[in-house]
Backbone as CSV, one residue per row, in Angstrom:
resi,resn,N_x,N_y,N_z,CA_x,CA_y,CA_z,C_x,C_y,C_z
1,MET,-7.971,98.274,46.634,-6.383,98.522,46.355,-5.838,99.663,45.984
2,SER,-4.925,99.947,45.990,-4.765,101.262,45.343,-4.192,101.120,43.689
3,ALA,-4.128,101.926,43.133,-4.132,101.883,41.640,-2.465,101.481,41.533
4,ASN,-1.547,101.127,42.292,-0.398,101.151,41.373,-0.326,98.943,42.524
5,LYS,-1.103,99.345,42.702,-1.222,97.485,42.945,0.017,96.999,43.434
6,LYS,0.327,97.779,44.509,1.129,97.590,45.814,0.444,96.475,46.661
7,ALA,1.416,95.711,47.190,1.380,94.407,47.527,1.566,94.524,49.019
8,THR,0.216,93.946,49.672,-0.087,94.315,51.224,1.398,93.636,52.060
9,ARG,0.805,94.417,53.357,2.194,93.410,53.823,2.451,92.223,54.228
10,ILE,1.012,91.777,54.610,0.510,90.364,55.311,0.551,89.632,53.743
11,SER,-0.343,90.086,53.307,-1.096,88.340,52.085,0.242,88.342,51.004
12,LYS,0.479,89.669,50.954,1.881,89.881,49.665,0.997,89.931,48.361
13,GLY,-0.397,89.523,48.511,-1.526,89.580,47.778,-1.160,91.284,46.610
14,ARG,-1.218,91.412,45.492,-1.444,92.681,44.451,-2.841,93.081,44.266
15,THR,-3.855,91.991,44.514,-5.237,91.853,43.702,-6.304,91.396,44.674
16,LEU,-7.564,92.309,45.000,-8.602,91.572,45.944,-8.130,89.847,45.834
17,LYS,-8.917,89.262,44.765,-8.669,87.782,44.539,-7.360,86.784,45.589
18,GLU,-6.172,87.775,45.376,-5.144,87.027,45.864,-5.425,87.434,47.811
19,ILE,-5.353,88.928,48.132,-5.903,89.042,49.381,-6.726,87.860,49.361
20,ALA,-8.196,88.021,48.990,-8.834,87.252,49.303,-8.442,85.462,49.941
21,GLU,-7.745,84.894,49.038,-7.777,83.379,48.382,-6.413,83.237,49.650
22,PHE,-5.396,84.329,50.033,-4.990,84.001,51.310,-5.482,83.975,52.714
23,TRP,-6.245,85.049,52.442,-7.243,85.207,54.285,-8.235,84.119,54.305
24,ASP,-7.948,83.055,53.176,-9.466,81.881,53.405,-8.931,80.765,53.323
25,THR,-6.931,81.383,53.722,-6.894,79.805,54.284,-5.367,80.374,55.325
26,HIS,-6.020,81.257,55.709,-4.697,81.725,56.958,-5.795,82.855,57.904
27,SER,-5.502,82.336,59.362,-6.158,83.152,60.503,-4.523,84.008,60.945
28,LEU,-5.953,85.511,60.494,-5.371,86.938,61.593,-4.740,86.650,63.063
29,ALA,-5.202,85.304,64.066,-4.093,85.229,64.999,-2.576,84.594,64.784
30,ASP,-2.891,84.332,63.494,-0.861,84.171,63.150,-0.464,85.423,63.325
31,TYR,-1.160,86.445,62.365,-0.722,87.519,62.003,-0.468,89.150,63.063
32,TRP,-1.405,88.245,63.995,-1.689,89.500,64.955,-0.387,91.174,65.584
33,ASP,0.242,89.821,65.410,1.746,90.788,65.718,2.541,91.902,64.651
34,GLN,1.659,91.217,63.659,2.355,92.039,62.205,1.173,93.651,62.222
35,THR,-0.052,93.799,63.027,-1.057,94.345,63.101,-0.930,95.567,63.317
36,HIS,-1.384,96.891,63.223,-1.489,98.017,63.876,-2.662,98.458,63.889
37,GLU,-3.335,99.336,64.897,-4.331,99.920,65.363,-4.779,100.794,64.569
38,VAL,-5.848,101.235,64.257,-6.316,102.074,62.443,-7.819,103.125,63.235
39,GLU,-7.981,103.694,62.231,-9.633,104.287,63.239,-10.052,104.526,61.165
40,PHE,-11.049,104.519,61.053,-12.217,104.728,59.899,-13.516,105.225,60.381
41,GLU,-13.453,106.105,59.155,-15.414,106.153,59.596,-16.250,105.123,58.316
42,VAL,-16.878,105.014,59.320,-18.226,104.179,58.346,-19.678,104.789,57.860
43,ARG,-19.599,105.190,56.498,-20.771,106.012,56.656,-22.117,105.669,55.361
44,ALA,-22.955,104.819,56.039,-23.515,103.715,55.628,-25.214,104.288,55.872
45,GLN,-25.793,104.073,54.227,-27.396,104.646,54.771,-27.926,103.537,55.758
46,ARG,-29.144,103.980,56.392,-29.798,103.385,57.907,-30.496,102.650,56.556
47,ARG,-31.448,101.504,56.439,-31.471,100.434,56.320,-33.457,100.433,56.805
48,ARG,-34.351,100.103,56.011,-36.133,99.815,56.585,-35.810,98.850,56.307
49,ARG,-36.880,97.843,57.061,-37.259,96.701,56.706,-39.274,96.899,56.976
50,VAL,-39.663,95.810,55.903,-41.063,96.333,55.942,-41.081,94.976,55.980
51,THR,-42.307,93.850,56.450,-42.965,92.904,56.705,-43.486,92.329,55.551
52,ILE,-43.145,91.112,54.910,-43.566,91.061,53.606,-44.536,89.615,54.008
53,ASP,-45.567,89.058,53.478,-46.093,88.235,54.109,-45.851,86.678,53.493
54,PRO,-45.729,85.835,54.606,-44.235,84.613,54.694,-44.806,83.779,52.830
55,ASP,-46.179,83.939,52.586,-46.331,83.286,50.918,-45.829,83.287,50.155
56,VAL,-46.102,84.868,50.378,-45.196,86.416,49.257,-43.907,86.210,48.755
57,TYR,-42.846,86.290,49.733,-41.997,85.796,50.169,-41.389,84.994,49.545
58,THR,-41.605,83.769,49.719,-41.695,82.376,49.037,-41.242,82.731,48.318
59,LYS,-42.320,82.697,47.620,-42.175,83.296,45.731,-41.033,84.098,45.461
60,ILE,-41.292,84.958,45.888,-40.147,86.353,46.087,-38.343,85.556,46.154
61,GLU,-38.951,84.934,46.954,-37.213,84.450,47.210,-36.699,83.199,46.092
62,ALA,-37.811,82.214,45.553,-37.727,81.355,44.329,-37.394,82.315,43.221
63,TYR,-38.241,83.221,43.046,-37.896,83.882,41.786,-36.555,84.735,42.010
64,ALA,-35.741,84.334,42.672,-34.794,85.530,42.665,-33.812,84.447,43.094
65,ARG,-33.560,83.339,43.603,-32.867,82.185,43.992,-32.386,81.773,41.517
66,THR,-34.267,81.400,40.950,-33.800,81.249,39.403,-32.563,82.176,38.751
67,ARG,-32.482,83.439,39.143,-31.690,84.531,38.617,-30.721,84.764,39.429
68,GLY,-30.417,84.053,40.888,-28.031,83.983,41.371,-28.599,85.674,41.903
69,VAL,-29.947,85.872,42.495,-29.597,87.174,43.063,-30.504,87.101,45.108
70,LEU,-30.290,88.013,45.420,-30.597,87.732,46.933,-32.611,88.203,46.825
71,PRO,-33.334,87.933,47.408,-34.737,88.430,47.632,-34.994,89.476,47.372
72,GLU,-34.184,90.758,48.342,-33.882,92.071,48.977,-33.383,92.816,47.661
73,THR,-32.766,91.647,46.383,-32.589,93.072,45.800,-33.923,92.814,44.445
74,VAL,-34.745,91.541,44.144,-36.018,92.165,43.623,-36.812,92.837,43.521
75,VAL,-36.857,92.914,45.764,-37.807,93.378,45.756,-38.082,94.646,45.494
76,ASN,-36.480,95.167,46.088,-36.423,97.065,45.721,-36.311,96.876,43.827
77,LEU,-35.369,95.773,43.216,-35.650,96.533,41.475,-37.856,96.633,41.232
78,TRP,-38.003,95.550,42.279,-39.686,95.957,41.625,-40.310,96.647,41.470
79,LEU,-40.012,97.243,43.582,-40.352,98.348,44.356,-40.232,99.853,43.293
80,ALA,-38.438,100.214,42.761,-38.536,101.214,41.757,-39.149,101.261,40.894
81,GLU,-39.298,99.787,39.685,-39.960,100.160,38.628,-41.610,100.347,38.738
82,ARG,-42.262,99.686,40.490,-43.511,100.288,40.418,-43.673,101.880,40.440
83,LEU,-42.546,102.654,41.565,-42.474,104.025,41.815,-42.412,104.886,40.739
84,LYS,-41.183,104.735,39.235,-41.271,104.778,38.285,-42.325,105.170,36.875
85,GLN,-43.038,104.451,37.785,-44.522,104.033,36.775,-45.504,105.199,37.389
86,THR,-45.979,104.615,38.802,-47.074,105.477,39.181,-45.966,106.902,39.435
87,ALA,-45.300,107.664,39.088,-44.884,109.162,39.017,-45.001,109.594,37.630
């Protein structure tokens, strides 16, 4: 959202929350004639996958759940901490 909090054309929302609430209760199909084609570039870093033992993953998943984060977050934080210790 821009710094001036300009309302969007369709939802008339001024914040991301207002826009999200609108689209949670409306269908884009009902507004398709008000849309226009756009082009944009996405620059995302490539993710790597690592196989984890199922029993280990179950423990990580339980740990993450108690902290309200994704298991991937826990693994990334733990690995970063370990790498920092070995540097």
